[in-house]
C-alpha positions, 0 to 999 in steps of 0.5 A: 500499499502507498499513499501520496497527496498531490495537490488536493488529491490523496492518491492510495494504491493497494497491491496484493490481497484485500483480506482479513490479514490486511486489515491493520494495514489499510484500516487507518489509511484514509484518516491518517492522510486526509487533511483540509486541503484534500478534496478528492481521494483516488483508491487504485486497486489495479494490483489487487489479486484477492478480496474478501468481505474484510476487504469490501469493508475496507473499501467502503470504510475508505469511501465513508471517511472520505465523504465525512471529510468532504472529499469525493472518492474514486475507485480506480481500476477495479477488476472484473471480479471485484466489480462482480463482488461489489455488485454481489455485496450490494456496494454498487455505490463504490462502483458508481464512484468510478463514473461519478468522479471522472475527470472533466477531460474524461467526461468531455471525451466521452461526451464528444464520443457520444456526439460523434456517434449521434452525428454519425447515426443521423448522417446515416439516417439522412443518407438512407432518407436521400437514397429512398427519396431518390428511388421515389424520384426515379420512379416518378420520372419513369412513370412520367416518361412512360405516360408521356410515351403513351400520350405521344403514341395516342397522338400518332395513332389519332 
């Protein structure tokens, strides 16, 4: 485990197992490092291999202490297994923390991607309408030409 304050953010990185044996090491971490200047806590769990109920309690405790100090909380890099375990335990508020606290740049990129996808969808829809309209115009022109030929034949016959 390592903890470091950079600016107004407390970065905590945890490696190994979040299990009963680690409770003493992790229990006091957020409170020890949180000061009035810290406005955000980032808990990186990318290197966590195993997590049991004690580990889930430690994650929830970090979230609670962070919010009690007025700091936002981000759980960064949870494994699929940890996400599943958090969902199973009904601790999805920890998972929501991941997306609720995206940096402005990340959120801006996501918004731009969504807008680009929507623009592409609308362009495809417009292209399809133009193509469908062209088909109808071609049919209309063919019918008009056919009618004109019939009228010309009728005039020639009379």
